[in-house]
C-alpha positions, 0 to 999 in steps of 0.5 A, spaced: 500 499 499 501 507 497 500 514 502 494 519 501 501 523 498 504 518 494 497 516 491 495 523 490 503 524 485 501 518 482 494 521 479 497 527 478 502 524 473 496 520 470 493 527 467 494 533 464 491 540 462 485 539 457 484 544 452 481 549 451 474 552 448 471 560 446 465 560 450 460 567 450 462 571 457 454 570 458 456 562 459 463 563 462 461 563 469 464 558 474 468 557 468 476 556 468 480 562 465 485 559 460 488 564 457 489 572 460 484 577 457 487 584 456 483 590 457 484 595 450 481 601 452 480 605 458 474 604 464 472 610 464 474 612 458 472 619 460 473 623 466 465 623 470 461 624 474 461 620 482 455 625 484 449 628 482 450 636 482 453 642 478 461 641 474 465 647 474 472 649 475 474 647 482 478 655 483 472 658 482 469 654 488 469 659 493 463 659 499 457 663 496 460 664 489 455 664 483 455 661 477 450 660 471 448 654 469 450 654 461 448 647 459 446 639 462 451 633 461 447 627 463 450 619 462 450 618 455 448 625 452 455 629 454 455 637 455 459 638 448 462 646 449 466 649 453 465 651 460 468 658 463 469 663 468 463 663 472 459 658 468 458 651 470 454 645 468 448 641 471 451 634 471 450 626 473 452 621 475 457 617 470 456 624 465 462 626 462 465 633 466 465 638 460 471 641 458 474 646 462 471 643 470 475 638 474 470 639 480 463 637 482 459 641 487 453 635 490 446 638 489 445 639 497 450 644 497 447 649 491 441 653 491 438 655 484 434 660 482 433 659 474 440 659 471 443 662 477 445 657 482 449 660 489 454 655 493 453 654 500 457 657 505 460 650 507 463 646 502 465 639 503 472 637 499 470 634 493 472 634 488 468 628 486 471 625 479 472 619 477 479 620 473 479 617 466 482 609 467 481 610 474 477 602 473 482 600 468 487 602 462 489 598 456 493 592 458 491 591 464 489 584 465 484 578 468 490 574 469 489 566 468 488 561 470 482 562 475 475 561 476 472 565 473 467 569 478 461 574 478 465 579 479 471 578 473 465 576 468 463 583 470 470 586 469 471 582 462 464 586 460 466 592 461 473 591 457 469 589 452 471 582 451 464 578 448 468 571 449 473 568 454 478 562 452 476 556 457 479 550 459 475 545 456 470 541 462 473 534 463 468 529 461 468 524 467 464 517 466 461 514 472 461 507 472 456 504 478 458 497 479 454 491 483 448 487 482 445 489 489 444 496 486 438 499 483 436 506 482 432 510 485 425 509 485 425 503 483 423 496 487 429 493 489 429 486 491 430 483 498 438 482 497 438 489 494 439 496 496 438 503 492 444 506 488 447 512 491 454 514 489 454 516 483 449 521 485 453 524 491 459 524 486 455 527 480 454 533 484 462 533 487 464 533 480 459 539 477 461 543 483 468 542 481 468 544 474 467 537 471 462 534 466 458 528 470 455 522 465 452 518 469 452 509 466 447 504 467 449 500 473 455 495 470 453 488 473 458 483 477 460 479 470 465 481 465 460 482 460 456 487 462 463 491 465 466 490 458 460 494 455 460 499 460 467 501 459 466 501 452 460 507 453 465 510 457 471 510 452 470 517 449 471 520 457 477 524 459 476 521 466 472 514 468 470 512 475 468 506 477 464 505 484 465 498 488 468 492 485 475 494 486 476 490 492 479 482 491 473 478 492 470 473 487 466 477 485 470 484 484 471 484 477 473 491 475 481 491 475 481 484 471 476 487 466 479 493 465 487 489 465 483 486 460 482 492 456 488 495 457 488 499 463 495 500 465 494 500 473 498 505 475 497 504 483 492 499 488 490 500 495 491 505 499 494 507 506 487 510 508 481 509 512 476 509 509 478 507 502 483 502 502 481 498 496 482 505 491 485 503 484 488 508 478 491 508 472 490 509 464 484 505 459 485 507 452 486 515 452 482 516 459 485 517 466 480 511 470 480 512 478 477 506 481 473 508 488 471 504 493 463 501 493 462 503 499 457 510 500 462 514 505 468 511 502 467 512 496 465 521 497 471 521 501 475 518 496 472 524 491 474 529 496 481 527 497 483 524 489 477 526 484 476 534 487 484 534 486 484 530 479 478 535 476 482 541 478 489 538 474 485 536 469 482 542 469 489 547 469 489 549 475 494 545 478 497 539 481 495 540 489 492 536 495 485 539 498 487 545 502 486 543 509 484 548 515 485 547 522 481 548 529 481 546 535 478 539 538 471 540 542 472 532 546 478 528 546 480 523 540 483 516 541 490 514 538 489 512 531 491 506 528 496 505 521 492 508 516 490 515 516 484 517 517 478 523 514 473 523 519 466 525 519 466 532 524 462 537 524 466 545 524 463 550 527 467 558 530 473 554 528 471 548 534 471 541 530 467 535 533 468 529 530 462 524 530 462 518 534 459 513 529 465 512 523 462 506 519 463 507 511 456 505 510 452 510 514 451 517 509 446 520 514 453 521 518 456 524 512 450 529 510 451 532 518 458 533 516 462 539 513 468 537 515 472 530 515 478 531 521 484 528 518 489 523 523 496 522 521 498 515 520 499 512 528 497 519 531 497 519 538 491 520 542 489 527 542 486 531 548 480 536 548 483 544 545 489 540 540 488 543 533 487 539 528 488 539 521 482 538 516 479 539 509 472 542 509 465 539 505 
């Protein structure tokens, strides 16, 4: 068996960033930017008013001074003339500053009668002007790679960029295996259970930039598994669920090997999730997850999400860990790294009593996986413990 770190390193050697595609700005939310976005214009393209008021030459803005209003500047409809001494222009937020002006007197500090205004005795400092290029200038960039946020898309739109070059979404084929499985909504036989793992993994994959494709459940025979692998042949990543152990009915590894899989490793020193495998089959990376529901989801967070990020060009790195304070003492850990369902609130971590890898109800209550290193000694309440947010 190999360690979690060694298994991750092996997976990263199997994956490489996918190609790119151009998508319209409106469809780019959450995608991975693959090429820098570069501004070719100023924003704002002109000095603009930051307030509603009156634009004038700031050196003339003396308390109780009087000015003649010679026009108006509104957003989309600027004032074309020149503003001379003793003159001002009514201006609105976002409107271009007229030639000859560099300050806006807010309308609350002005008394107007007809075309004449009188400034208040007490004026604020102003100038309430947004300089040209205050937001960005030609050559400024949105750097890649990055997960495109709503703010990124607003910025790209302001840069007048209608489409973005993003990394293609990894296509992930999810292949659940086992005679005991039926789909939700079906009536299970007396020896069957409902297939659940693929639904949690699909959500996890799509929340992390992939496109998940659920295949029909493969039965515990070579012909069914071969057919399933054929259906997955165009995927970037094939994720099998179950059938990766060494029992008489665990055929995934043997069938995959017969179909040309080059296995990178099998079995990892971790709890839950020991019967994990990875390799390449055809043009796809294959990761074989254990069949126990919690084991499958834990391995999804620990291995599948980092693999997806590597495929998306976000780098080869383990899922980031955080640290919290133990609420209650824990006993010594065994020889395998243990990922324990836990709850983190206000930087304090509570590890659930039951860690059975079949109990999804406990996983649904958890927002963290507390990480116990291999052979970690007992820890008292108040100790710091690393965890993965989930």
